[in-house]
N, C-alpha and C positions, 0 to 999 in steps of 0.2 A: 261332329264336334268341330272345334275351331282350330285353325292353324296360326301359330305365333312365330315371330322371329325376335331375337334379342338385338336391340340397338346397341351400337358400340360405346357410346359416351356415358360417363357418369354424370348425372344431372343434378341440378339445384332447383328447388322450388322457392322463389323469391316473392316477398310481399313488400310493395311500395304503397305510399299514400294514393288514394283514389285519384287525386288531381295531379299526380306526378307525370311529367312527360315520359314517353317511351324512351328509355336510355339507348344510346348507340350500341352499347355492348350486347344488347338483347336481340338486335336485328342485324342483317347484313352479312350473315354467315350461312354456310350450307348445312350446318348441323341441325338437329331437332330443336325447335323452339315453339312455345305456345304463349300467347299473351291474352289475358282476359281482364277487361276493365269492368268493374261494377261501381255502384255508388259507395261501396265500402273500401275498395282496394284496387290496385293494379297488381295482378298476379302474373308472374313470369316463370316459365319452365325453360331452362337453357342448360347448355353444358356447364358443369360445375367450374371448370377452368375459366369461364368468362364472367362469373359472378364476382364483383369486387368485394374485398373484405369490408367489414363494418356495416353490412346491410342485414336486414332480417331475412334469413334464409334457412331452409332445411336442406342439408347437403347429403350426398351419398345415395342417390336414387338411380335405379336402372329401369329401363323401359322395354316392355314387350309390345311389339306391334301386332295387333290382330289383323290378319290378312283379310281384306275386303275387296271391293267395296261392299258395304252392308246396306241393304235397302232400309229406308226410313220406316217401313212397315214391319221390320223384324222385331219380334217380341222375345224378351228373356235373354238377350245377348249378354248384358252386363251380369245378370244373375248366374249365367253359365260359367263365368270365370271368377266372379266375386265369391260365390259360395264355397268352392273348394279351397280358395285361399283363406277365407274366414275360418273354415273348419281346421285349417292348419295353423291358425293364430297369426296370420300374416296381414298386416295393414297394407292398404293400397291407396294410391292416388290415381285417378283416372282422368285422362284428357281425351275428349271426343272431337273428331273433325267431321267434315262433310261425308267422307268415305268410310271412316273406321274409328276404332278406339285404340288407345295406348294405355297400358296398365303399368304403373310405376310401383316398384317395391324397393325397400331399402337394400343396399348392396349386400349387407350381411345376411339377408334372408333369401338371396337369389337362388341358391341351390335348393332350399326347401320349397320355394315357390314353383320352380320348374318341376320338381318331383310331384307336388300336389296337383299341378295342372295335367301332367302326363297321367297320373293315377286316375284323374277324372275323365280321361279319354282325349284330351287335347294333344296336338302334335307341335313340334318345333321344326322349323326349316331355316336354312341359311338366309340371312338378310339380303 
C-alpha cells in the first residue's frame, strides 16, 4: 500500500481567466503551489493565506503527499486512494507532478480521510 504525509498548510484552489498572467502571490514562496493553464482557465493551488480576497477560490483544503517517486508505468495508483475516500463520502482534488501525487481533502473531512486511508491499508509518516 501507499505511504502518505500531511502537508502543513491550509490550501486554496483558485480559478483565474485562461489569459490571466501568473500572479506574483502564486509563485516565489517555498510552500506547496501548483499552476495549470488550459484554454478554459488558470488554476492555482497555493497556501490559503496567499490567496487575495475577492477572487474565485475554494478555501480550506489540506494535502496528503503520496511518497514517490512513482513510475509512469504504475497502474491503479489513483484508484488505490480515491476508492476508499469515495466510499467514505469524501471529495478529493488531485494534483499530479512528475514524481508523485498530492491528494487534497477539505479540512473538515481530514480526520475521516486519514481513517479511511488507514483502514484501506495505507500508512502515514512525518513530512
